[in-house]
C-alpha positions in Angstrom: 0.0 0.0 0.0 1.6 3.3 -0.9 1.6 6.0 1.8 -1.4 8.3 1.6 -0.6 12.0 1.2 -0.7 13.7 4.6 -2.6 16.9 5.1 -0.5 20.1 5.5 1.5 19.8 8.8 1.0 22.3 11.6 4.2 21.0 13.2 6.9 18.4 12.8 9.4 17.1 15.4 11.9 14.6 14.0 14.7 13.2 16.3 16.5 9.9 16.7 13.8 9.0 19.3 10.9 9.4 16.9 8.7 11.6 14.7 5.7 13.6 15.7 3.4 15.4 13.2 0.4 17.5 14.1 -2.2 18.4 11.5 -5.9 19.1 11.0 -7.9 16.7 8.9 -9.4 18.8 6.2 -13.2 18.6 6.0 -13.1 18.4 2.2 -10.9 15.4 1.8 -12.2 13.3 -1.1 -11.9 10.2 1.2 -14.9 11.3 3.1 -17.2 11.3 0.1 -19.6 8.3 0.5 -17.9 7.1 3.7 -20.5 7.5 5.1 -23.2 9.8 3.7 -24.3 12.2 6.4 -21.8 10.8 8.9 -18.3 11.0 7.3 -15.4 9.1 8.9 -11.9 8.7 7.6 -11.4 5.2 6.0 -9.0 3.1 8.0 -6.8 2.5 5.0 -6.1 6.2 4.8 -5.1 6.3 8.4 -2.7 3.4 7.8 -1.3 5.2 4.7 -0.6 8.3 7.0 1.2 6.0 9.5 3.3 4.6 6.6 4.1 8.1 5.4 5.3 9.0 8.9 7.5 5.8 9.1 9.0 6.7 5.7 9.8 10.2 6.9 11.4 8.9 10.1 13.5 6.3 8.2 14.3 8.7 5.4 13.5 6.2 2.7 10.5 4.5 1.1 9.3 1.3 2.7 7.8 -0.4 -0.3 5.4 -3.3 0.4 5.2 -4.1 4.1 3.0 -6.3 6.3 1.7 -4.2 9.2 1.3 -5.9 12.5 -1.1 -5.5 15.4 -3.2 -3.0 13.5 -5.9 -1.5 15.7 -8.6 1.0 15.1 -10.0 2.5 18.3 -11.8 5.8 17.6 -13.0 7.0 14.3 -11.3 10.1 12.8 -13.8 12.8 11.9 -13.5 15.7 9.5 -11.8 18.7 11.1 -10.0 16.6 13.8 -6.7 17.9 15.0 -4.5 14.8 15.2 -1.0 13.9 16.3 0.8 11.2 14.4 3.8 9.6 16.1 6.3 7.0 15.0 8.8 5.6 17.5 11.3 2.8 17.2 10.6 -0.4 19.1 12.6 -3.7 19.5 13.4 -5.9 16.5 13.7 -2.9 14.1 10.0 -2.3 14.2 8.3 1.1 14.5 5.1 1.9 16.4 2.9 4.3 14.6 0.0 5.9 16.4 -2.7 8.5 15.5 -4.3 10.3 18.4 -6.3 13.4 19.3 -8.3 14.8 22.2 -10.9 12.1 21.3 -8.3 9.3 22.2 -6.2 6.9 20.2 -7.6 6.5 16.7 -5.3 3.9 15.1 -2.0 2.1 15.8 0.2 -0.4 14.0 3.6 -2.0 14.2 5.6 -1.2 11.1 8.6 -3.2 9.9 11.5 -0.7 9.8 14.4 -2.8 8.6 15.0 -3.8 5.1 15.3 -7.4 4.0 
């Protein structure tokens, strides 16, 4: 799955300890059209694409095809939400990607970070 384009960032913090992005989810994202009429929520695949984009930024290289582990969707992401995306290194060369806001944790996944 290619990384999904991330909305314009309000802030970015990139260190050896991890990456944090803050951004507002635009209300006019085409992903909201038809998902679901009258009650739009961000499709989970888009949230995962954003986590992959964050992992690629942290690593400084594209990931290509990866198998995400322990994928969890906790709270839906609504149009206009101000979210924080974080990517932090974990054991075994994996990365933990998380999307959260004042509503709670939206999504999380373990992302393979090492090549080969």
